[in-house]
N, C-alpha and C positions, 0 to 999 in steps of 0.2 A: 594448169598445175605448173608451178615453177620448179626449178632444179632442186632447191633445198627441201621442198616438200616431198619430192620424189625420194631423195636420199633419206629423209626422215622415215618414210614408209618402209623403205628397204632395210633400214636399221632396225625398225621395230620387228619386221618379219624375221630377220637374221637373229635377233635377240630371243625371240620366241622359240625358234628352231633350236638354238643352242641350249636354252633353258630346258626344253623338252628332253633333249638327249642327256643333259646332266641329271635331271630328276629320274629319268629311266635308269641310268647307271647307278644312282644312289639307291633306288628301290631294289635293284638286283643285288647290290652289295649287302643291303640290310636283310634281304631274304636269305642270302647265303649265310650271314652271321647267325640269324635266328635258327636256320636249319642246323648249322654246326653246333649251336648251343643245345638244341633238342637232342641231337645225336649223342653229345657228351653226357647229358643227363640220363638218357636211356642206357648208355654204356655203363655208367656208374651203377645204376640200379641192377642191371643184369650181372655185373661183376659181383656185387654183394650177395645177390640171390645164389649165384653159382658157388661163391665162397661158403655160404651157409650150408648149401646142400652137400658139398664135398667135405666140409669140416665135420659134419655129423657122422659121416661114414667112417671116419678115422677113429672116433672115440670108442 
């Protein structure tokens, strides 16, 4: 195995490791954004339900 072939393999391994961490980070960010969106939707629904319940009591 010559020197350039060795560096090629090292480059491939480093590229795969970096790609692995980038994809892992991307999935964590996507999961956080999806979770945040779900919390926002549920909060809006709860707000409107509570608003309806308390506005009926005032009439």
